[in-house]
mmCIF file of the N, C-alpha and C atoms, coordinates in Angstrom:
data_MODEL
# 
_entry.id   MODEL 
# 
loop_
_atom_site.group_PDB 
_atom_site.id 
_atom_site.type_symbol 
_atom_site.label_atom_id 
_atom_site.label_alt_id 
_atom_site.label_comp_id 
_atom_site.label_asym_id 
_atom_site.label_entity_id 
_atom_site.label_seq_id 
_atom_site.pdbx_PDB_ins_code 
_atom_site.Cartn_x 
_atom_site.Cartn_y 
_atom_site.Cartn_z 
_atom_site.occupancy 
_atom_site.B_iso_or_equiv 
_atom_site.pdbx_formal_charge 
_atom_site.auth_seq_id 
_atom_site.auth_comp_id 
_atom_site.auth_asym_id 
_atom_site.auth_atom_id 
_atom_site.pdbx_PDB_model_num 
ATOM 1   N N  . MET A 1 1  ? 0.799   -1.197 0.000   1.00 0.00 ? 1  MET A N  1 
ATOM 2   C CA . MET A 1 1  ? 0.000   0.000  0.000   1.00 0.00 ? 1  MET A CA 1 
ATOM 3   C C  . MET A 1 1  ? 0.846   1.267  0.000   1.00 0.00 ? 1  MET A C  1 
ATOM 4   N N  . THR A 1 2  ? 1.858   1.314  0.800   1.00 0.00 ? 2  THR A N  1 
ATOM 5   C CA . THR A 1 2  ? 2.673   2.519  0.870   1.00 0.00 ? 2  THR A CA 1 
ATOM 6   C C  . THR A 1 2  ? 3.457   2.741  -0.407  1.00 0.00 ? 2  THR A C  1 
ATOM 7   N N  . SER A 1 3  ? 3.790   1.655  -1.141  1.00 0.00 ? 3  SER A N  1 
ATOM 8   C CA . SER A 1 3  ? 4.537   1.829  -2.385  1.00 0.00 ? 3  SER A CA 1 
ATOM 9   C C  . SER A 1 3  ? 3.700   2.561  -3.428  1.00 0.00 ? 3  SER A C  1 
ATOM 10  N N  . GLU A 1 4  ? 2.375   2.349  -3.422  1.00 0.00 ? 4  GLU A N  1 
ATOM 11  C CA . GLU A 1 4  ? 1.500   3.064  -4.344  1.00 0.00 ? 4  GLU A CA 1 
ATOM 12  C C  . GLU A 1 4  ? 1.500   4.552  -4.053  1.00 0.00 ? 4  GLU A C  1 
ATOM 13  N N  . LYS A 1 5  ? 1.501   4.910  -2.797  1.00 0.00 ? 5  LYS A N  1 
ATOM 14  C CA . LYS A 1 5  ? 1.517   6.324  -2.422  1.00 0.00 ? 5  LYS A CA 1 
ATOM 15  C C  . LYS A 1 5  ? 2.812   6.984  -2.865  1.00 0.00 ? 5  LYS A C  1 
ATOM 16  N N  . ASN A 1 6  ? 3.914   6.279  -2.716  1.00 0.00 ? 6  ASN A N  1 
ATOM 17  C CA . ASN A 1 6  ? 5.199   6.852  -3.077  1.00 0.00 ? 6  ASN A CA 1 
ATOM 18  C C  . ASN A 1 6  ? 5.342   7.066  -4.575  1.00 0.00 ? 6  ASN A C  1 
ATOM 19  N N  . GLU A 1 7  ? 4.655   6.258  -5.385  1.00 0.00 ? 7  GLU A N  1 
ATOM 20  C CA . GLU A 1 7  ? 4.751   6.385  -6.823  1.00 0.00 ? 7  GLU A CA 1 
ATOM 21  C C  . GLU A 1 7  ? 3.961   7.578  -7.345  1.00 0.00 ? 7  GLU A C  1 
ATOM 22  N N  . LYS A 1 8  ? 2.876   7.935  -6.676  1.00 0.00 ? 8  LYS A N  1 
ATOM 23  C CA . LYS A 1 8  ? 2.048   9.053  -7.115  1.00 0.00 ? 8  LYS A CA 1 
ATOM 24  C C  . LYS A 1 8  ? 2.642   10.358 -6.602  1.00 0.00 ? 8  LYS A C  1 
ATOM 25  N N  . PRO A 1 9  ? 2.807   11.325 -7.478  1.00 0.00 ? 9  PRO A N  1 
ATOM 26  C CA . PRO A 1 9  ? 3.304   12.622 -6.990  1.00 0.00 ? 9  PRO A CA 1 
ATOM 27  C C  . PRO A 1 9  ? 2.225   13.310 -6.164  1.00 0.00 ? 9  PRO A C  1 
ATOM 28  N N  . GLU A 1 10 ? 2.647   14.087 -5.210  1.00 0.00 ? 10 GLU A N  1 
ATOM 29  C CA . GLU A 1 10 ? 1.704   14.815 -4.375  1.00 0.00 ? 10 GLU A CA 1 
ATOM 30  C C  . GLU A 1 10 ? 0.970   15.826 -5.225  1.00 0.00 ? 10 GLU A C  1 
ATOM 31  N N  . LYS A 1 11 ? -0.284  16.017 -4.906  1.00 0.00 ? 11 LYS A N  1 
ATOM 32  C CA . LYS A 1 11 ? -1.098  16.979 -5.637  1.00 0.00 ? 11 LYS A CA 1 
ATOM 33  C C  . LYS A 1 11 ? -0.512  18.375 -5.446  1.00 0.00 ? 11 LYS A C  1 
ATOM 34  N N  . GLY A 1 12 ? -0.232  19.057 -6.550  1.00 0.00 ? 12 GLY A N  1 
ATOM 35  C CA . GLY A 1 12 ? 0.304   20.403 -6.490  1.00 0.00 ? 12 GLY A CA 1 
ATOM 36  C C  . GLY A 1 12 ? 1.798   20.469 -6.234  1.00 0.00 ? 12 GLY A C  1 
ATOM 37  N N  . SER A 1 13 ? 2.477   19.330 -6.208  1.00 0.00 ? 13 SER A N  1 
ATOM 38  C CA . SER A 1 13 ? 3.906   19.363 -5.908  1.00 0.00 ? 13 SER A CA 1 
ATOM 39  C C  . SER A 1 13 ? 4.695   20.065 -7.006  1.00 0.00 ? 13 SER A C  1 
ATOM 40  N N  . GLU A 1 14 ? 4.257   19.929 -8.263  1.00 0.00 ? 14 GLU A N  1 
ATOM 41  C CA . GLU A 1 14 ? 4.959   20.602 -9.354  1.00 0.00 ? 14 GLU A CA 1 
ATOM 42  C C  . GLU A 1 14 ? 4.798   22.108 -9.270  1.00 0.00 ? 14 GLU A C  1 
ATOM 43  N N  . SER A 1 15 ? 3.611   22.584 -8.901  1.00 0.00 ? 15 SER A N  1 
ATOM 44  C CA . SER A 1 15 ? 3.382   24.017 -8.840  1.00 0.00 ? 15 SER A CA 1 
ATOM 45  C C  . SER A 1 15 ? 4.160   24.657 -7.702  1.00 0.00 ? 15 SER A C  1 
ATOM 46  N N  . LYS A 1 16 ? 4.486   23.875 -6.678  1.00 0.00 ? 16 LYS A N  1 
ATOM 47  C CA . LYS A 1 16 ? 5.272   24.409 -5.574  1.00 0.00 ? 16 LYS A CA 1 
ATOM 48  C C  . LYS A 1 16 ? 6.689   24.742 -6.019  1.00 0.00 ? 16 LYS A C  1 
ATOM 49  N N  . LYS A 1 17 ? 7.184   24.047 -7.046  1.00 0.00 ? 17 LYS A N  1 
ATOM 50  C CA . LYS A 1 17 ? 8.535   24.282 -7.531  1.00 0.00 ? 17 LYS A CA 1 
ATOM 51  C C  . LYS A 1 17 ? 8.613   25.558 -8.356  1.00 0.00 ? 17 LYS A C  1 
ATOM 52  N N  . MET A 1 18 ? 7.484   25.991 -8.934  1.00 0.00 ? 18 MET A N  1 
ATOM 53  C CA . MET A 1 18 ? 7.454   27.178 -9.771  1.00 0.00 ? 18 MET A CA 1 
ATOM 54  C C  . MET A 1 18 ? 7.317   28.419 -8.907  1.00 0.00 ? 18 MET A C  1 
ATOM 55  N N  . THR A 1 19 ? 7.765   29.531 -9.446  1.00 0.00 ? 19 THR A N  1 
ATOM 56  C CA . THR A 1 19 ? 7.577   30.787 -8.737  1.00 0.00 ? 19 THR A CA 1 
ATOM 57  C C  . THR A 1 19 ? 6.161   31.265 -8.972  1.00 0.00 ? 19 THR A C  1 
ATOM 58  N N  . GLY A 1 20 ? 5.727   32.263 -8.231  1.00 0.00 ? 20 GLY A N  1 
ATOM 59  C CA . GLY A 1 20 ? 4.370   32.782 -8.358  1.00 0.00 ? 20 GLY A CA 1 
ATOM 60  C C  . GLY A 1 20 ? 4.052   33.271 -9.758  1.00 0.00 ? 20 GLY A C  1 
ATOM 61  N N  . GLU A 1 21 ? 5.005   33.919 -10.423 1.00 0.00 ? 21 GLU A N  1 
ATOM 62  C CA . GLU A 1 21 ? 4.774   34.431 -11.775 1.00 0.00 ? 21 GLU A CA 1 
ATOM 63  C C  . GLU A 1 21 ? 4.593   33.298 -12.768 1.00 0.00 ? 21 GLU A C  1 
ATOM 64  N N  . GLN A 1 22 ? 5.325   32.228 -12.633 1.00 0.00 ? 22 GLN A N  1 
ATOM 65  C CA . GLN A 1 22 ? 5.266   31.143 -13.603 1.00 0.00 ? 22 GLN A CA 1 
ATOM 66  C C  . GLN A 1 22 ? 3.967   30.362 -13.520 1.00 0.00 ? 22 GLN A C  1 
ATOM 67  N N  . GLN A 1 23 ? 3.373   30.246 -12.347 1.00 0.00 ? 23 GLN A N  1 
ATOM 68  C CA . GLN A 1 23 ? 2.178   29.427 -12.232 1.00 0.00 ? 23 GLN A CA 1 
ATOM 69  C C  . GLN A 1 23 ? 0.895   30.210 -12.504 1.00 0.00 ? 23 GLN A C  1 
ATOM 70  N N  . ARG A 1 24 ? 0.962   31.532 -12.613 1.00 0.00 ? 24 ARG A N  1 
ATOM 71  C CA . ARG A 1 24 ? -0.217  32.325 -12.941 1.00 0.00 ? 24 ARG A CA 1 
ATOM 72  C C  . ARG A 1 24 ? -0.507  32.236 -14.429 1.00 0.00 ? 24 ARG A C  1 
ATOM 73  N N  . PRO A 1 25 ? -1.769  32.083 -14.788 1.00 0.00 ? 25 PRO A N  1 
ATOM 74  C CA . PRO A 1 25 ? -2.106  32.116 -16.219 1.00 0.00 ? 25 PRO A CA 1 
ATOM 75  C C  . PRO A 1 25 ? -1.935  33.544 -16.758 1.00 0.00 ? 25 PRO A C  1 
ATOM 76  N N  . GLU A 1 26 ? -1.828  33.655 -18.061 1.00 0.00 ? 26 GLU A N  1 
ATOM 77  C CA . GLU A 1 26 ? -1.585  34.954 -18.686 1.00 0.00 ? 26 GLU A CA 1 
ATOM 78  C C  . GLU A 1 26 ? -2.680  35.968 -18.347 1.00 0.00 ? 26 GLU A C  1 
ATOM 79  N N  . TRP A 1 27 ? -3.936  35.527 -18.330 1.00 0.00 ? 27 TRP A N  1 
ATOM 80  C CA . TRP A 1 27 ? -5.035  36.459 -18.043 1.00 0.00 ? 27 TRP A CA 1 
ATOM 81  C C  . TRP A 1 27 ? -4.929  37.017 -16.636 1.00 0.00 ? 27 TRP A C  1 
ATOM 82  N N  . ALA A 1 28 ? -4.371  36.242 -15.719 1.00 0.00 ? 28 ALA A N  1 
ATOM 83  C CA . ALA A 1 28 ? -4.239  36.716 -14.339 1.00 0.00 ? 28 ALA A CA 1 
ATOM 84  C C  . ALA A 1 28 ? -3.224  37.848 -14.259 1.00 0.00 ? 28 ALA A C  1 
ATOM 85  N N  . ASN A 1 29 ? -2.163  37.752 -15.038 1.00 0.00 ? 29 ASN A N  1 
ATOM 86  C CA . ASN A 1 29 ? -1.171  38.832 -15.055 1.00 0.00 ? 29 ASN A CA 1 
ATOM 87  C C  . ASN A 1 29 ? -1.782  40.115 -15.611 1.00 0.00 ? 29 ASN A C  1 
ATOM 88  N N  . GLY A 1 30 ? -2.592  39.987 -16.668 1.00 0.00 ? 30 GLY A N  1 
ATOM 89  C CA . GLY A 1 30 ? -3.259  41.159 -17.238 1.00 0.00 ? 30 GLY A CA 1 
ATOM 90  C C  . GLY A 1 30 ? -4.235  41.780 -16.252 1.00 0.00 ? 30 GLY A C  1 
ATOM 91  N N  . LEU A 1 31 ? -4.961  40.933 -15.535 1.00 0.00 ? 31 LEU A N  1 
ATOM 92  C CA . LEU A 1 31 ? -5.901  41.423 -14.535 1.00 0.00 ? 31 LEU A CA 1 
ATOM 93  C C  . LEU A 1 31 ? -5.165  42.144 -13.409 1.00 0.00 ? 31 LEU A C  1 
ATOM 94  N N  . ARG A 1 32 ? -4.034  41.607 -13.005 1.00 0.00 ? 32 ARG A N  1 
ATOM 95  C CA . ARG A 1 32 ? -3.230  42.247 -11.953 1.00 0.00 ? 32 ARG A CA 1 
ATOM 96  C C  . ARG A 1 32 ? -2.735  43.617 -12.416 1.00 0.00 ? 32 ARG A C  1 
ATOM 97  N N  . GLN A 1 33 ? -2.299  43.721 -13.663 1.00 0.00 ? 33 GLN A N  1 
ATOM 98  C CA . GLN A 1 33 ? -1.835  45.003 -14.197 1.00 0.00 ? 33 GLN A CA 1 
ATOM 99  C C  . GLN A 1 33 ? -2.969  46.024 -14.239 1.00 0.00 ? 33 GLN A C  1 
ATOM 100 N N  . LEU A 1 34 ? -4.155  45.583 -14.656 1.00 0.00 ? 34 LEU A N  1 
ATOM 101 C CA . LEU A 1 34 ? -5.312  46.471 -14.690 1.00 0.00 ? 34 LEU A CA 1 
ATOM 102 C C  . LEU A 1 34 ? -5.663  46.954 -13.291 1.00 0.00 ? 34 LEU A C  1 
ATOM 103 N N  . TYR A 1 35 ? -5.685  46.044 -12.337 1.00 0.00 ? 35 TYR A N  1 
ATOM 104 C CA . TYR A 1 35 ? -5.998  46.396 -10.955 1.00 0.00 ? 35 TYR A CA 1 
ATOM 105 C C  . TYR A 1 35 ? -4.990  47.407 -10.416 1.00 0.00 ? 35 TYR A C  1 
ATOM 106 N N  . ASP A 1 36 ? -3.704  47.146 -10.647 1.00 0.00 ? 36 ASP A N  1 
ATOM 107 C CA . ASP A 1 36 ? -2.664  48.056 -10.168 1.00 0.00 ? 36 ASP A CA 1 
ATOM 108 C C  . ASP A 1 36 ? -2.817  49.446 -10.775 1.00 0.00 ? 36 ASP A C  1 
ATOM 109 N N  . ALA A 1 37 ? -3.178  49.511 -12.073 1.00 0.00 ? 37 ALA A N  1 
ATOM 110 C CA . ALA A 1 37 ? -3.358  50.799 -12.740 1.00 0.00 ? 37 ALA A CA 1 
ATOM 111 C C  . ALA A 1 37 ? -4.525  51.568 -12.131 1.00 0.00 ? 37 ALA A C  1 
ATOM 112 N N  . VAL A 1 38 ? -5.611  50.875 -11.813 1.00 0.00 ? 38 VAL A N  1 
ATOM 113 C CA . VAL A 1 38 ? -6.782  51.530 -11.227 1.00 0.00 ? 38 VAL A CA 1 
ATOM 114 C C  . VAL A 1 38 ? -6.462  52.018 -9.815  1.00 0.00 ? 38 VAL A C  1 
ATOM 115 N N  . VAL A 1 39 ? -5.754  51.224 -9.056  1.00 0.00 ? 39 VAL A N  1 
ATOM 116 C CA . VAL A 1 39 ? -5.411  51.604 -7.684  1.00 0.00 ? 39 VAL A CA 1 
ATOM 117 C C  . VAL A 1 39 ? -4.532  52.848 -7.672  1.00 0.00 ? 39 VAL A C  1 
ATOM 118 N N  . GLU A 1 40 ? -3.669  52.994 -8.661  1.00 0.00 ? 40 GLU A N  1 
ATOM 119 C CA . GLU A 1 40 ? -2.747  54.132 -8.717  1.00 0.00 ? 40 GLU A CA 1 
ATOM 120 C C  . GLU A 1 40 ? -3.410  55.422 -9.206  1.00 0.00 ? 40 GLU A C  1 
ATOM 121 N N  . GLU A 1 41 ? -4.621  55.341 -9.767  1.00 0.00 ? 41 GLU A N  1 
ATOM 122 C CA . GLU A 1 41 ? -5.308  56.532 -10.252 1.00 0.00 ? 41 GLU A CA 1 
ATOM 123 C C  . GLU A 1 41 ? -5.685  57.425 -9.077  1.00 0.00 ? 41 GLU A C  1 
ATOM 124 N N  . PRO A 1 42 ? -5.605  58.742 -9.281  1.00 0.00 ? 42 PRO A N  1 
ATOM 125 C CA . PRO A 1 42 ? -6.000  59.643 -8.195  1.00 0.00 ? 42 PRO A CA 1 
ATOM 126 C C  . PRO A 1 42 ? -7.511  59.613 -7.972  1.00 0.00 ? 42 PRO A C  1 
ATOM 127 N N  . LEU A 1 43 ? -7.920  59.924 -6.765  1.00 0.00 ? 43 LEU A N  1 
ATOM 128 C CA . LEU A 1 43 ? -9.333  59.960 -6.413  1.00 0.00 ? 43 LEU A CA 1 
ATOM 129 C C  . LEU A 1 43 ? -9.973  61.191 -7.057  1.00 0.00 ? 43 LEU A C  1 
ATOM 130 N N  . PRO A 1 44 ? -11.070 61.022 -7.787  1.00 0.00 ? 44 PRO A N  1 
ATOM 131 C CA . PRO A 1 44 ? -11.718 62.183 -8.421  1.00 0.00 ? 44 PRO A CA 1 
ATOM 132 C C  . PRO A 1 44 ? -12.218 63.181 -7.374  1.00 0.00 ? 44 PRO A C  1 
ATOM 133 N N  . ASP A 1 45 ? -12.216 64.476 -7.742  1.00 0.00 ? 45 ASP A N  1 
ATOM 134 C CA . ASP A 1 45 ? -12.659 65.529 -6.818  1.00 0.00 ? 45 ASP A CA 1 
ATOM 135 C C  . ASP A 1 45 ? -14.105 65.323 -6.378  1.00 0.00 ? 45 ASP A C  1 
ATOM 136 N N  . THR A 1 46 ? -14.955 64.875 -7.292  1.00 0.00 ? 46 THR A N  1 
ATOM 137 C CA . THR A 1 46 ? -16.360 64.668 -6.924  1.00 0.00 ? 46 THR A CA 1 
ATOM 138 C C  . THR A 1 46 ? -16.491 63.595 -5.850  1.00 0.00 ? 46 THR A C  1 
ATOM 139 N N  . PHE A 1 47 ? -15.653 62.603 -5.908  1.00 0.00 ? 47 PHE A N  1 
ATOM 140 C CA . PHE A 1 47 ? -15.689 61.549 -4.901  1.00 0.00 ? 47 PHE A CA 1 
ATOM 141 C C  . PHE A 1 47 ? -15.162 62.071 -3.572  1.00 0.00 ? 47 PHE A C  1 
ATOM 142 N N  . LYS A 1 48 ? -14.121 62.902 -3.629  1.00 0.00 ? 48 LYS A N  1 
ATOM 143 C CA . LYS A 1 48 ? -13.587 63.508 -2.400  1.00 0.00 ? 48 LYS A CA 1 
ATOM 144 C C  . LYS A 1 48 ? -14.648 64.380 -1.746  1.00 0.00 ? 48 LYS A C  1 
ATOM 145 N N  . ASP A 1 49 ? -15.394 65.149 -2.561  1.00 0.00 ? 49 ASP A N  1 
ATOM 146 C CA . ASP A 1 49 ? -16.455 66.006 -2.030  1.00 0.00 ? 49 ASP A CA 1 
ATOM 147 C C  . ASP A 1 49 ? -17.548 65.173 -1.361  1.00 0.00 ? 49 ASP A C  1 
ATOM 148 N N  . LEU A 1 50 ? -17.936 64.096 -2.011  1.00 0.00 ? 50 LEU A N  1 
ATOM 149 C CA . LEU A 1 50 ? -18.958 63.213 -1.456  1.00 0.00 ? 50 LEU A CA 1 
ATOM 150 C C  . LEU A 1 50 ? -18.501 62.633 -0.115  1.00 0.00 ? 50 LEU A C  1 
ATOM 151 N N  . LEU A 1 51 ? -17.263 62.194 -0.041  1.00 0.00 ? 51 LEU A N  1 
ATOM 152 C CA . LEU A 1 51 ? -16.743 61.655 1.226   1.00 0.00 ? 51 LEU A CA 1 
ATOM 153 C C  . LEU A 1 51 ? -16.727 62.721 2.319   1.00 0.00 ? 51 LEU A C  1 
ATOM 154 N N  . ALA A 1 52 ? -16.383 63.957 1.952   1.00 0.00 ? 52 ALA A N  1 
ATOM 155 C CA . ALA A 1 52 ? -16.364 65.045 2.929   1.00 0.00 ? 52 ALA A CA 1 
ATOM 156 C C  . ALA A 1 52 ? -17.770 65.311 3.453   1.00 0.00 ? 52 ALA A C  1 
ATOM 157 N N  . LYS A 1 53 ? -18.764 65.301 2.555   1.00 0.00 ? 53 LYS A N  1 
ATOM 158 C CA . LYS A 1 53 ? -20.160 65.506 2.990   1.00 0.00 ? 53 LYS A CA 1 
ATOM 159 C C  . LYS A 1 53 ? -20.613 64.394 3.921   1.00 0.00 ? 53 LYS A C  1 
ATOM 160 N N  . LEU A 1 54 ? -20.254 63.167 3.601   1.00 0.00 ? 54 LEU A N  1 
ATOM 161 C CA . LEU A 1 54 ? -20.634 62.041 4.452   1.00 0.00 ? 54 LEU A CA 1 
ATOM 162 C C  . LEU A 1 54 ? -19.958 62.121 5.814   1.00 0.00 ? 54 LEU A C  1 
ATOM 163 N N  . ASP A 1 55 ? -18.718 62.589 5.848   1.00 0.00 ? 55 ASP A N  1 
ATOM 164 C CA . ASP A 1 55 ? -18.016 62.736 7.131   1.00 0.00 ? 55 ASP A CA 1 
ATOM 165 C C  . ASP A 1 55 ? -18.684 63.792 8.002   1.00 0.00 ? 55 ASP A C  1 
ATOM 166 N N  . LYS A 1 56 ? -19.188 64.876 7.400   1.00 0.00 ? 56 LYS A N  1 
ATOM 167 C CA . LYS A 1 56 ? -19.830 65.951 8.159   1.00 0.00 ? 56 LYS A CA 1 
ATOM 168 C C  . LYS A 1 56 ? -21.141 65.480 8.797   1.00 0.00 ? 56 LYS A C  1 
ATOM 169 N N  . LYS A 1 57 ? -21.840 64.555 8.131   1.00 0.00 ? 57 LYS A N  1 
ATOM 170 C CA . LYS A 1 57 ? -23.107 64.061 8.666   1.00 0.00 ? 57 LYS A CA 1 
ATOM 171 C C  . LYS A 1 57 ? -22.901 63.125 9.842   1.00 0.00 ? 57 LYS A C  1 
ATOM 172 N N  . SER A 1 58 ? -21.739 62.552 9.991   1.00 0.00 ? 58 SER A N  1 
ATOM 173 C CA . SER A 1 58 ? -21.497 61.580 11.068  1.00 0.00 ? 58 SER A CA 1 
ATOM 174 C C  . SER A 1 58 ? -21.345 62.217 12.404  1.00 0.00 ? 58 SER A C  1 
# 
C-alpha cells in the first residue's frame, strides 16, 4: 500500500517548484496590471467632495 503512495506525486507538488509568476495564467497577469493601474489613479474631486459631505453628517 505505501509503495503506491510513493509512486504518485503529491497533488500540487509541481506548482510548488514554480515561482508565483510562472504558475499564474496569462489572463491573471493582465488582470493584476489592470488592478494596479486603477489603484494608482487619483481619487476624483467629486468623490472627495462626497466623502467630505458624508463625514460631516457623522
